GUDREN-770961 format. One line per field, with one value per residue (C-alpha): residue number from 0; residue in one letter; chain; x, y, z. Coordinates in Angstrom, 2 decimals. Example, Ala and Ser with C-alpha at 12.3 -4.5 7.8 and 13.67 -1.06 7.14 Angstrom:
! GUDREN-770961
num: (0; 1)
residu: (A; S)
chaine: (A; A)
x: (12.30; 13.67)
y: (-4.50; -1.06)
z: (7.80; 7.14)
***
This chain:
! GUDREN-770961
num: (0; 1; 2; 3; 4; 5; 6; 7; 8; 9; 10; 11; 12; 13; 14; 15; 16; 17; 18; 19; 20; 21; 22; 23; 24; 25; 26; 27; 28; 29; 30; 31; 32; 33; 34; 35; 36; 37; 38; 39; 40; 41; 42; 43; 44; 45; 46; 47; 48; 49; 50; 51; 52; 53; 54; 55; 56; 57; 58; 59; 60; 61; 62; 63; 64; 65; 66; 67; 68; 69; 70; 71; 72; 73; 74; 75; 76; 77; 78; 79; 80; 81; 82; 83; 84; 85; 86; 87; 88; 89; 90; 91; 92; 93; 94; 95; 96; 97; 98; 99; 100; 101; 102; 103; 104; 105; 106; 107; 108; 109; 110; 111; 112; 113; 114; 115; 116; 117; 118; 119; 120; 121; 122; 123; 124; 125; 126; 127; 128; 129; 130; 131; 132; 133; 134; 135; 136; 137; 138; 139; 140; 141; 142; 143; 144; 145; 146; 147; 148; 149; 150; 151; 152; 153; 154; 155; 156; 157; 158; 159; 160; 161; 162; 163; 164; 165; 166; 167; 168; 169; 170; 171; 172; 173; 174; 175; 176; 177; 178; 179; 180; 181; 182; 183; 184; 185; 186; 187; 188; 189; 190; 191; 192; 193; 194; 195; 196; 197; 198; 199; 200; 201; 202; 203; 204; 205; 206; 207; 208; 209; 210; 211; 212; 213; 214; 215; 216; 217; 218; 219; 220; 221; 222; 223)
residu: (M; S; V; P; S; R; H; R; L; L; C; P; L; L; A; C; V; A; S; C; S; A; T; R; G; F; G; E; S; V; G; D; D; N; P; T; S; R; P; D; R; I; S; Q; T; G; L; Y; A; S; T; T; G; G; A; L; A; P; G; V; T; K; F; A; P; A; Y; P; L; W; S; D; G; S; E; K; T; R; Y; L; S; I; P; P; G; T; K; I; D; T; R; D; M; D; G; W; V; F; P; V; G; T; K; A; W; K; E; F; R; V; G; G; R; L; I; E; T; R; L; F; W; K; H; R; P; E; P; G; I; D; S; W; W; Y; V; S; Y; V; W; S; A; D; G; G; E; A; I; A; S; P; E; G; T; R; S; A; L; G; T; T; H; D; V; P; G; E; I; D; C; K; G; C; H; A; Y; V; K; D; G; I; I; G; F; S; A; I; E; L; A; T; P; A; P; G; T; T; T; S; P; D; P; A; T; G; M; L; M; T; F; A; R; S; G; L; F; S; D; P; P; A; S; E; P; R)
chaine: (A; A; A; A; A; A; A; A; A; A; A; A; A; A; A; A; A; A; A; A; A; A; A; A; A; A; A; A; A; A; A; A; A; A; A; A; A; A; A; A; A; A; A; A; A; A; A; A; A; A; A; A; A; A; A; A; A; A; A; A; A; A; A; A; A; A; A; A; A; A; A; A; A; A; A; A; A; A; A; A; A; A; A; A; A; A; A; A; A; A; A; A; A; A; A; A; A; A; A; A; A; A; A; A; A; A; A; A; A; A; A; A; A; A; A; A; A; A; A; A; A; A; A; A; A; A; A; A; A; A; A; A; A; A; A; A; A; A; A; A; A; A; A; A; A; A; A; A; A; A; A; A; A; A; A; A; A; A; A; A; A; A; A; A; A; A; A; A; A; A; A; A; A; A; A; A; A; A; A; A; A; A; A; A; A; A; A; A; A; A; A; A; A; A; A; A; A; A; A; A; A; A; A; A; A; A; A; A; A; A; A; A; A; A; A; A; A; A; A; A; A; A; A; A)
x: (-84.77; -85.79; -83.60; -84.35; -86.62; -83.83; -82.24; -85.45; -85.69; -82.07; -81.67; -82.56; -79.27; -77.16; -74.11; -72.43; -69.15; -67.26; -63.96; -61.62; -58.51; -55.11; -54.70; -57.75; -58.69; -59.67; -62.82; -62.96; -64.19; -62.63; -64.02; -67.00; -68.97; -72.06; -72.67; -75.91; -76.77; -75.99; -72.73; -73.26; -69.66; -67.49; -64.70; -66.92; -67.33; -63.83; -63.85; -60.80; -57.40; -57.44; -60.30; -57.83; -57.67; -59.96; -57.11; -58.52; -57.96; -55.09; -55.97; -59.28; -60.71; -62.07; -64.65; -66.53; -69.93; -70.39; -73.26; -72.44; -74.92; -74.31; -74.35; -74.20; -70.82; -69.16; -66.34; -67.16; -65.09; -66.67; -65.68; -67.11; -66.20; -67.64; -66.77; -63.98; -65.06; -68.25; -69.29; -71.88; -74.73; -74.67; -76.86; -79.25; -77.02; -79.82; -80.32; -77.25; -77.66; -74.96; -73.79; -74.41; -71.62; -71.30; -70.29; -70.83; -69.74; -69.09; -67.12; -68.24; -65.73; -66.19; -63.05; -61.01; -62.50; -64.19; -67.79; -69.76; -69.23; -72.39; -72.44; -74.74; -74.16; -76.02; -76.95; -79.59; -79.47; -82.72; -82.44; -84.05; -83.74; -84.90; -81.72; -79.46; -78.43; -78.31; -76.21; -74.87; -71.96; -71.13; -67.49; -66.48; -64.89; -61.45; -61.89; -61.31; -64.65; -67.92; -71.30; -74.41; -77.10; -80.31; -82.49; -80.05; -78.19; -78.58; -75.51; -73.17; -70.18; -71.35; -70.98; -73.46; -73.60; -76.85; -76.79; -79.84; -81.52; -82.07; -85.64; -84.48; -81.80; -84.24; -86.72; -84.06; -82.77; -86.11; -86.56; -83.45; -83.40; -80.88; -80.37; -77.29; -77.32; -74.21; -72.46; -73.92; -72.87; -73.77; -72.28; -68.99; -68.46; -65.90; -62.13; -61.05; -60.51; -57.14; -56.73; -56.90; -60.11; -59.55; -61.72; -60.32; -63.09; -60.50; -59.50; -63.03; -63.92; -66.53; -64.03; -61.41; -63.83; -64.84; -61.23; -60.78; -63.46; -65.94; -68.91; -70.71; -71.36; -68.85; -69.81; -67.95; -67.54; -68.48; -72.11; -72.48)
y: (-21.55; -19.02; -16.25; -12.54; -10.92; -8.72; -11.83; -12.69; -9.17; -8.96; -12.54; -11.97; -10.14; -12.97; -14.08; -17.43; -19.15; -22.41; -24.39; -26.28; -28.47; -27.41; -30.77; -30.14; -27.46; -23.86; -23.82; -27.62; -29.07; -30.99; -33.78; -36.02; -34.36; -36.54; -37.56; -39.31; -36.99; -33.53; -33.47; -32.52; -31.39; -29.06; -31.64; -33.94; -31.45; -31.31; -27.51; -27.26; -28.91; -28.69; -27.55; -26.32; -22.60; -22.91; -23.63; -23.83; -26.73; -26.04; -24.08; -22.65; -20.03; -16.85; -14.46; -11.36; -10.13; -6.59; -5.97; -7.63; -7.70; -6.05; -8.84; -7.48; -5.94; -9.32; -9.83; -12.25; -14.36; -16.35; -19.38; -21.56; -24.99; -27.46; -31.14; -32.03; -32.22; -30.21; -26.69; -24.20; -24.07; -20.41; -20.60; -18.29; -15.52; -14.45; -17.93; -20.12; -23.83; -25.50; -29.13; -31.69; -31.45; -27.66; -26.13; -22.47; -21.26; -18.19; -17.53; -15.00; -13.44; -10.97; -9.15; -11.61; -14.64; -17.30; -17.67; -19.33; -21.18; -21.20; -23.94; -24.49; -27.93; -29.21; -32.89; -33.30; -32.34; -30.38; -26.59; -25.06; -24.95; -28.55; -29.74; -28.03; -28.50; -25.17; -25.66; -23.12; -24.42; -22.68; -22.93; -24.11; -21.65; -23.17; -23.15; -26.90; -27.90; -26.43; -28.10; -27.74; -25.48; -26.38; -24.09; -21.19; -19.58; -16.14; -14.17; -16.98; -17.38; -14.30; -11.97; -9.78; -12.34; -14.30; -17.54; -18.30; -21.70; -23.93; -22.72; -19.10; -19.83; -21.64; -18.78; -16.33; -18.37; -19.59; -16.74; -17.52; -20.27; -22.56; -21.72; -19.46; -15.69; -13.62; -15.75; -14.35; -12.33; -9.00; -9.82; -11.01; -8.04; -6.61; -6.99; -10.15; -9.98; -8.46; -6.68; -2.98; -1.65; -1.15; -0.01; -2.91; -5.56; -8.28; -7.97; -8.72; -11.96; -12.90; -12.97; -14.64; -17.47; -17.57; -18.00; -20.80; -22.90; -22.71; -21.76; -23.77; -20.61; -17.94; -14.30; -12.31; -9.38; -8.05; -6.86; -3.09)
z: (15.53; 12.96; 11.58; 12.17; 9.58; 8.23; 6.71; 4.89; 3.52; 2.41; 1.24; -2.45; -2.83; -1.44; -3.42; -3.35; -2.96; -3.87; -4.11; -6.46; -6.44; -7.71; -9.41; -11.58; -14.08; -13.42; -11.29; -10.91; -7.65; -4.76; -2.63; -3.39; -6.20; -5.76; -2.12; -1.18; 1.69; 2.96; 4.96; 8.60; 9.15; 7.10; 7.19; 5.08; 2.22; 0.72; 0.83; 3.07; 2.95; 6.74; 8.91; 11.52; 10.93; 7.92; 5.46; 1.93; -0.44; -2.89; -6.01; -4.79; -7.15; -5.61; -7.04; -5.91; -7.16; -8.37; -5.94; -2.59; 0.27; 3.64; 6.23; 9.78; 9.02; 8.46; 5.97; 3.14; 0.75; -2.10; -4.20; -6.97; -8.32; -10.83; -11.40; -13.86; -17.50; -17.01; -17.95; -16.79; -19.33; -20.38; -23.48; -21.64; -20.29; -17.93; -16.49; -16.14; -15.31; -13.23; -13.50; -10.78; -8.22; -8.40; -5.07; -4.30; -0.92; 1.14; 4.31; 6.92; 9.30; 12.13; 13.22; 11.15; 12.92; 10.76; 11.97; 9.18; 5.91; 3.78; 1.13; -1.85; -3.40; -6.48; -6.20; -8.95; -12.66; -12.88; -12.42; -9.33; -5.55; -5.02; -6.75; -4.21; -0.61; 1.20; 4.31; 6.80; 8.90; 12.18; 13.25; 16.70; 19.10; 18.47; 14.67; 14.42; 12.86; 11.64; 12.16; 9.98; 11.45; 9.54; 11.68; 11.75; 14.65; 16.22; 17.27; 16.27; 18.62; 20.52; 17.52; 15.66; 12.84; 12.45; 10.46; 8.25; 8.22; 5.20; 4.65; 4.69; 2.08; -0.20; 0.07; -1.03; -3.96; -5.33; -7.80; -9.91; -12.55; -10.90; -7.28; -7.26; -6.80; -7.36; -9.96; -13.19; -16.23; -14.65; -11.24; -12.76; -15.07; -12.63; -12.08; -10.30; -6.51; -5.64; -8.98; -9.72; -11.24; -14.97; -17.87; -19.91; -20.04; -20.63; -16.95; -15.74; -13.99; -16.60; -19.46; -17.26; -16.53; -20.22; -21.34; -18.81; -20.52; -17.65; -19.89; -22.58; -24.61; -23.59; -24.16; -26.80; -24.42; -20.99; -20.56; -20.38)
***
């Protein structure tokens, strides 16, 4: 099943999401960082401590891009994680390269109900879309599990939310250096989620991540 054309037109603005464990460092991932195949169920990804109710794994780090995409009126929450002991290669501030095992993921809710979790998982070292799994998981009506939807799903769970397929996601993310849109220097030059907007650049997400040791070459200041 293909996804409506509006998703193909709007996809280049998509942002991403991911997870991390409380027992590891800031932004470090949970679950198997290097599986041999794409997980077909959300419970196989390590993103959630419990799939019942969509409870997140402990210590998950949240972020929000400066320029989020409108997605059928759905509410979105985004996360990022990388494997322990690794860093994002930020030598080129316009083209970050992520380590193998990076997970970027985003939740979509309609009326507070979790409909989709969209996961981008890097499984090869080379930069580019062929090194990533792009998987959209559609949640069951009871919220107990989410199943991969490689071809996409229209009006998921009877809502206005349409889920893109794997080909649609790859088409959207092909123009960036290493497969992730929305987690970049420009997108992160904003206050962290849940904080008050402030002119002080030290409160921005970019510098918060830089101080945490997430970047190979941290910026000296926020981009302006």
